[in-house]
C-alpha positions as CSV (number, residue, x, y, z in Angstrom):
1,M,288.4,156.0,89.9
2,L,292.1,157.2,88.8
3,N,293.2,160.6,90.0
4,L,294.9,163.2,87.7
5,R,298.8,161.9,88.7
6,Q,297.4,157.8,88.2
7,L,296.2,159.0,84.9
8,K,299.2,160.7,83.7
9,F,301.3,157.3,84.8
10,V,298.7,155.8,83.1
11,L,298.6,157.3,79.7
12,L,302.8,158.2,79.2
13,F,304.7,155.6,80.8
14,P,303.4,153.1,77.7
15,L,304.4,156.2,75.1
16,A,307.4,156.9,76.7
17,G,308.3,153.0,76.0
18,L,307.3,153.4,72.6
19,M,309.3,156.5,71.9
20,T,312.2,154.1,74.0
21,V,311.9,151.3,71.3
22,G,312.0,153.6,68.2
23,C,315.1,155.5,69.0
24,G,317.8,152.9,68.0
25,G,320.9,154.6,66.5
26,G,323.2,153.5,69.5
27,A,326.7,152.7,68.8
28,A,326.4,148.9,68.2
29,D,323.6,149.9,65.6
30,G,325.6,151.9,63.6
31,P,328.6,151.5,61.3
32,K,332.6,150.5,62.7
33,M,334.0,153.8,62.8
34,Y,337.5,154.7,62.1
35,T,339.5,157.6,63.4
36,V,341.0,160.1,59.9
37,N,343.7,162.5,60.9
38,G,345.0,164.8,58.1
39,T,346.2,168.1,57.0
40,V,344.4,170.9,54.5
41,A,346.3,173.5,52.7
42,F,345.2,176.3,50.2
43,T,347.6,177.6,47.9
44,G,350.8,175.7,49.8
45,Q,349.3,177.3,53.3
46,P,348.1,175.5,56.0
47,L,344.1,176.4,56.6
48,K,343.7,178.7,59.9
49,E,340.4,177.8,60.5
50,A,337.9,175.6,58.1
51,D,334.6,173.0,58.1
52,L,335.9,169.3,56.5
53,L,332.9,167.3,55.7
54,I,333.3,163.7,54.5
55,R,329.4,162.0,52.7
56,S,329.6,158.8,51.7
57,V,328.2,157.9,48.3
58,D,325.4,156.1,48.8
59,G,324.4,158.7,51.6
60,K,324.1,157.2,54.5
61,H,326.9,158.7,56.6
62,S,328.2,162.0,56.8
63,A,331.2,163.2,59.3
64,G,332.2,166.5,60.1
65,A,335.1,168.1,61.8
66,K,336.9,171.6,62.3
67,V,340.3,172.3,60.4
68,T,342.3,174.5,62.9
69,D,345.7,175.3,62.0
70,G,345.6,173.1,58.7
71,K,344.7,169.7,60.6
72,F,342.1,167.3,61.5
73,V,341.1,164.5,62.9
74,L,336.7,162.9,62.5
75,K,335.6,159.8,62.6
76,A,334.2,157.8,59.5
77,P,333.0,154.5,58.4
78,V,334.5,152.4,55.7
79,G,333.7,153.4,51.9
80,P,333.9,155.9,49.1
81,S,333.5,159.4,50.0
82,I,332.9,162.7,48.7
83,V,334.9,165.7,50.6
84,E,333.5,169.0,51.5
85,I,335.6,171.9,52.9
86,T,334.4,175.3,53.7
87,A,336.5,178.1,54.5
88,L,335.6,182.2,55.2
89,R,337.4,184.9,55.4
90,E,336.5,188.9,56.2
91,V,335.9,190.7,53.8
92,P,337.8,193.8,54.2
93,G,335.9,197.0,55.0
94,Q,332.7,195.4,54.4
95,F,329.4,195.2,57.2
96,S,326.5,194.0,58.0
97,E,324.2,196.4,59.9
98,D,321.3,193.6,60.3
99,N,321.1,194.0,64.0
100,P,320.4,197.9,64.8
101,G,323.6,199.0,66.6
102,E,325.5,196.0,65.9
103,K,328.3,196.4,63.3
104,V,329.8,192.4,62.2
105,A,332.3,192.0,59.3
106,V,331.2,189.9,56.6
107,K,332.6,186.7,55.4
108,E,333.0,185.5,52.3
109,Q,333.6,181.4,51.1
110,F,337.0,181.6,49.3
111,L,338.0,178.8,48.4
112,P,336.7,177.5,45.1
113,A,333.2,175.3,44.5
114,K,334.7,172.7,43.5
115,Y,336.3,172.3,46.9
116,N,332.8,172.3,48.3
117,K,329.3,172.8,46.9
118,E,329.8,171.2,43.9
119,S,333.0,169.2,45.4
120,T,335.3,166.8,43.0
121,L,337.3,166.2,46.0
122,T,337.2,161.7,47.4
123,L,338.2,159.6,49.8
124,E,338.2,156.2,49.9
125,I,338.0,155.3,53.6
126,T,339.9,152.5,55.0
127,P,340.5,150.8,58.6
128,D,344.0,151.3,57.7
129,T,343.5,155.5,56.4
130,K,345.5,158.2,58.2
131,D,347.5,161.5,57.6
132,V,345.4,162.1,54.9
133,K,346.7,165.6,52.9
134,F,344.4,167.7,50.7
135,D,346.5,170.2,49.0
136,L,343.9,172.9,47.5
137,M,344.8,174.9,44.6
138,P,342.7,178.3,43.1
């Protein structure tokens, strides 16, 4: 008769093996990724802080990056992509006190929806895509 420790091993070892087989997604399984770097400006000024998301139009892949001082770097697969850029700023004089005793500045999305939730920005990523520029206007 198996003791408790042996029984756990007998039951858990095959389960762990099944979980390992089902968890693909290693670098060899996915598409080849290419480094894309670029800049983002709003009304002619580099965005100090923002988030940039690239989604393939087929919905199979996405990649994101932080924009810092107007610059970003990310890795993405080739193909047509939709680009979303979000940037928040503090609303002067407005604070949230949702947590008792904690006063937090309220932030708002200041880029137009055509650059994020209703994005019209696109980018065709190729192995040669470098130095992408997004010059956003109100």
